[in-house]
SERO-4910 file (N, C-alpha, C, O; in steps of 0.05 Angstrom, whole numbers):
BEGIN
 pado doro    nc1    nc2    nc3   cac1   cac2   cac3    cc1    cc2    cc3    oc1    oc2    oc3
  Met    A    640    438   -151    653    461   -165    646    463   -197    650    441   -207
  Lys    A    639    476   -212    637    481   -237    660    475   -258    684    479   -254
  Ala    A    649    463   -280    667    454   -291    685    474   -304    710    470   -304
  Ser    A    676    492   -312    684    520   -325    711    531   -313    729    540   -327
  Ala    A    710    530   -283    724    539   -263    746    520   -259    762    525   -242
  Lys    A    748    502   -272    778    481   -269    794    480   -298    785    471   -319
  Gly    A    818    488   -294    836    477   -318    836    455   -331    819    438   -329
  Met    A    859    455   -348    861    425   -366    863    410   -351    847    391   -351
  Ser    A    884    411   -330    890    393   -308    871    383   -285    879    368   -267
  Gly    A    847    392   -288    824    392   -266    833    401   -238    823    392   -217
  Lys    A    854    421   -240    854    440   -215    841    465   -221    836    475   -243
  Ser    A    833    479   -186    808    498   -192    834    524   -187    857    520   -181
  Lys    A    821    548   -192    838    571   -187    849    574   -166    871    586   -162
  Thr    A    830    558   -141    841    563   -117    861    545   -105    873    546    -83
  Asp    A    861    526   -126    889    505   -120    909    516   -131    930    509   -119
  Tyr    A    913    530   -146    936    545   -158    951    569   -141    973    578   -139
  Val    A    925    573   -130    935    594   -108    947    592    -84    960    609    -72
  Lys    A    940    563    -74    946    546    -49    975    535    -63    995    540    -49
  Asp    A    981    520    -88   1000    517    -95   1025    543    -91   1044    542    -75
  Val    A   1021    567   -110   1032    594   -107   1041    596    -78   1065    601    -73
  Leu    A   1026    592    -61   1029    602    -25   1048    578    -11   1067    581      5
  Val    A   1038    556    -21   1060    533     -7   1090    533    -18   1107    522     -3
  Ser    A   1099    546    -43   1116    547    -58   1129    572    -46   1153    572    -45
  Leu    A   1116    590    -38   1130    616    -28   1136    605     11   1158    605     21
  Phe    A   1119    600     20   1124    596     39   1153    569     41   1165    562     61
  Gly    A   1156    562     17   1180    536     26   1206    551     19   1228    542     24
  Gly    A   1202    582      2   1224    590     -6   1233    606     14   1257    608     20
  Tyr    A   1211    620     28   1215    635     52   1224    624     75   1235    637     93
  Gly    A   1217    589     75   1230    588     96   1264    575     88   1280    570    107
  Ile    A   1269    572     66   1297    566     59   1320    587     67   1344    585     74
  Thr    A   1299    613     60   1312    647     62   1316    649    100   1335    660    112
  Phe    A   1298    639    111   1298    638    144   1328    619    151   1345    629    167
  Leu    A   1331    602    143   1345    586    148   1374    599    142   1392    602    158
  Gly    A   1374    608    111   1398    619    106   1406    642    115   1431    644    112
  Ile    A   1396    662    125   1403    682    139   1410    680    168   1423    698    178
  Val    A   1401    655    185   1410    645    212   1442    639    203   1460    653    213
  Ile    A   1447    620    185   1470    613    173   1485    630    171   1507    629    182
  Leu    A   1477    654    154   1488    675    150   1504    694    174   1527    703    175
  Ala    A   1479    693    193   1486    716    212   1508    703    229   1527    718    235
  Phe    A   1507    673    239   1527    661    256   1547    662    247   1565    667    263
  Leu    A   1555    657    214   1579    663    202   1594    698    208   1615    707    216
  Leu    A   1574    704    201   1586    733    212   1598    739    243   1619    751    249
  Leu    A   1581    728    260   1581    731    285   1613    723    289   1632    737    296
  Met    A   1613    692    280   1633    675    285   1658    677    272   1679    670    283
  Leu    A   1655    688    247   1679    687    234   1683    714    224   1703    718    211
  Gln    A   1667    732    230   1672    761    219   1679    765    197   1699    778    191
  Ile    A   1660    754    180   1658    754    144   1665    781    133   1658    800    146
  Ser    A   1675    783    115   1671    815     95   1644    824     88   1627    807     88
  Glu    A   1638    842     84   1620    850     67   1608    842     39   1584    841     32
  Asp    A   1631    837     27   1633    825     -6   1623    794      4   1604    786     -9
  Met    A   1631    776     25   1619    754     29   1593    751     39   1579    731     35
  Val    A   1585    773     53   1557    773     59   1539    778     40   1516    771     43
  Asp    A   1548    791     16   1534    802     -3   1530    772    -27   1511    767    -41
  Ile    A   1553    760    -25   1554    733    -40   1536    712    -32   1528    696    -48
  Gly    A   1530    711     -1   1516    695     14   1486    697     11   1472    677      7
  Ile    A   1476    725     12   1446    737      0   1441    721    -22   1421    707    -24
  Ile    A   1464    722    -47   1454    720    -76   1451    690    -69   1428    680    -73
  Ile    A   1473    674    -59   1462    642    -57   1435    639    -48   1417    626    -58
  Ile    A   1435    656    -21   1402    647     -3   1378    648    -32   1361    631    -39
  Tyr    A   1386    676    -47   1359    683    -70   1359    660    -83   1337    650    -87
  Val    A   1378    650    -89   1381    624   -114   1368    592   -100   1352    575   -109
  Leu    A   1382    593    -79   1373    566    -63   1335    575    -56   1317    559    -60
  Ala    A   1330    598    -47   1301    593    -43   1285    595    -66   1264    583    -66
  Cys    A   1294    612    -89   1276    609   -108   1271    582   -122   1250    573   -131
  Leu    A   1299    571   -121   1297    542   -130   1285    527   -119   1274    510   -132
  Thr    A   1284    527    -99   1260    509    -81   1237    516    -82   1219    499    -79
  Ala    A   1230    543    -86   1202    548    -96   1192    536   -120   1169    529   -123
  Gly    A   1214    533   -138   1204    528   -165   1206    499   -163   1194    488   -181
  Val    A   1215    488   -152   1214    451   -148   1189    448   -135   1177    428   -141
  Ile    A   1176    467   -116   1155    459   -104   1132    459   -123   1117    440   -125
  Ile    A   1129    479   -136   1107    491   -147   1106    471   -176   1087    463   -189
  Gly    A   1136    466   -179   1134    442   -205   1125    415   -205   1117    400   -222
  Lys    A   1128    413   -177   1115    385   -167   1088    388   -159   1078    365   -158
  Arg    A   1072    404   -154   1053    416   -142   1036    421   -170   1014    410   -169
  Thr    A   1041    432   -190   1023    433   -210   1021    417   -234   1003    415   -250
  Lys    A   1051    402   -233   1051    382   -256   1045    388   -283   1037    370   -299
  Met    A   1047    418   -292   1047    416   -323   1058    449   -325   1056    467   -308
  Lys    A   1070    451   -351   1083    483   -353   1104    488   -330   1109    511   -325
  Lys    A   1118    464   -314   1130    473   -293   1147    498   -294   1146    516   -277
  Phe    A   1168    499   -321   1188    525   -318   1168    546   -319   1179    567   -311
  Leu    A   1146    551   -325   1130    577   -324   1119    578   -291   1123    597   -276
  Trp    A   1110    562   -287   1102    565   -253   1124    572   -238   1122    586   -218
  Gly    A   1156    557   -250   1174    563   -230   1188    590   -235   1204    598   -218
  Met    A   1181    605   -260   1183    628   -260   1169    647   -252   1179    670   -250
  Phe    A   1143    642   -245   1129    654   -233   1134    652   -204   1139    672   -191
  Ala    A   1132    629   -195   1145    628   -162   1164    651   -160   1159    672   -148
  Gly    A   1189    644   -175   1212    661   -168   1201    690   -171   1207    706   -153
  Gly    A   1185    702   -194   1175    730   -194   1164    735   -162   1175    749   -145
  Met    A   1143    724   -160   1127    723   -138   1142    733   -112   1139    754   -100
  Tyr    A   1161    708   -108   1183    714    -92   1196    742    -92   1194    758    -74
  Phe    A   1208    744   -111   1218    775   -119   1205    802   -105   1215    817    -88
  Leu    A   1173    802   -120   1151    815   -108   1158    823    -87   1169    845    -83
  Val    A   1149    801    -66   1145    803    -39   1171    814    -32   1170    835    -21
  Leu    A   1187    808    -34   1217    818    -24   1220    850    -33   1232    864    -16
  Leu    A   1214    859    -49   1207    884    -58   1193    902    -45   1200    923    -35
  Val    A   1165    890    -43   1143    902    -33   1152    907      6   1141    923     21
  Met    A   1171    888     14   1174    891     39   1196    909     45   1199    923     65
  Ser    A   1212    905     23   1233    928     22   1231    955     28   1243    969     44
  Leu    A   1206    962      7   1199    990      8   1177    992     34   1167   1014     36
  Ile    A   1170    977     47   1153    981     68   1167    988     96   1157   1001    114
  Leu    A   1195    975     94   1213    975    116   1233    995    118   1245   1000    139
  His    A   1238   1015     87   1255   1029     85   1238   1048     72   1252   1068     71
  Asn    A   1219   1054     63   1207   1072     46   1217   1082     24   1207   1103     14
  Thr    A   1240   1068     10   1258   1074     -5   1268   1049    -13   1268   1030      2
  Leu    A   1282   1050    -54   1297   1031    -50   1330   1038    -48   1349   1024    -52
  Gly    A   1326   1062    -39   1358   1067    -30   1384   1061    -55   1385   1067    -79
  Gly    A   1400   1050    -43   1423   1038    -59   1416   1014    -75   1428   1009    -96
  Ala    A   1398   1000    -67   1391    978    -79   1380    980   -108   1381    961   -123
  Gly    A   1371   1002   -114   1352   1008   -140   1368    998   -160   1352    987   -176
  Lys    A   1389    995   -167   1406    992   -182   1409    968   -187   1413    961   -210
  Asp    A   1408    947   -165   1408    919   -171   1378    902   -175   1377    878   -180
  Ile    A   1355    918   -172   1334    903   -178   1325    885   -199   1312    864   -199
  Ile    A   1340    902   -222   1338    881   -246   1353    855   -238   1341    833   -240
  Thr    A   1376    856   -229   1395    835   -231   1382    818   -206   1383    794   -210
  Val    A   1371    825   -185   1357    808   -170   1335    796   -183   1333    771   -181
  Phe    A   1316    810   -195   1291    795   -213   1302    775   -224   1294    752   -218
  Leu    A   1320    779   -242   1332    758   -257   1343    737   -246   1341    716   -258
  Ile    A   1358    738   -218   1364    709   -202   1345    701   -195   1345    676   -194
  Cys    A   1321    714   -187   1299    698   -180   1286    684   -196   1278    661   -193
  Ala    A   1282    698   -214   1262    684   -241   1279    665   -249   1269    643   -253
  Gly    A   1301    668   -254   1321    643   -268   1320    625   -247   1310    605   -257
  Ser    A   1324    620   -222   1324    603   -204   1298    592   -206   1297    568   -209
  Gly    A   1281    603   -204   1253    592   -197   1242    576   -228   1222    561   -227
  Thr    A   1253    580   -248   1250    572   -276   1263    548   -274   1250    528   -280
  Leu    A   1290    547   -264   1303    522   -261   1295    507   -243   1303    484   -248
  Gly    A   1284    508   -225   1273    497   -199   1250    482   -216   1251    457   -220
  Gly    A   1229    496   -225   1209    489   -234   1221    461   -260   1209    439   -261
  Met    A   1236    465   -272   1246    451   -296   1261    427   -281   1261    409   -298
  Ile    A   1273    420   -261   1282    395   -253   1263    390   -231   1270    377   -211
  Ser    A   1239    399   -234   1223    383   -211   1211    357   -218   1199    344   -201
***
């Protein structure tokens, strides 16, 4: 591989893409587990809609925190920026999937900035503690 294609850390752009994908898969793995647990609680305990909303926020935080930790451990430099990037990518995939499934943002349009800040902030924190 060409020396110019590698960054200061000796990693190629392909390596960074892999790092981002691995971190996103980790984050979405946590999302899957969180949704399963939340659905079980909803079924068994008949929790309120407010509790479901809180549960979804907790899932976002844990998923982006996980993605940030994973990418921080893999990149080993500028971890907080890579964590923020992973959180932002998590949000972007979430937004695109929501638009594909619903063809609109609906009532969630006003919460987009808040969800983005939660995702990017949690990813940044994950990168920092990695």
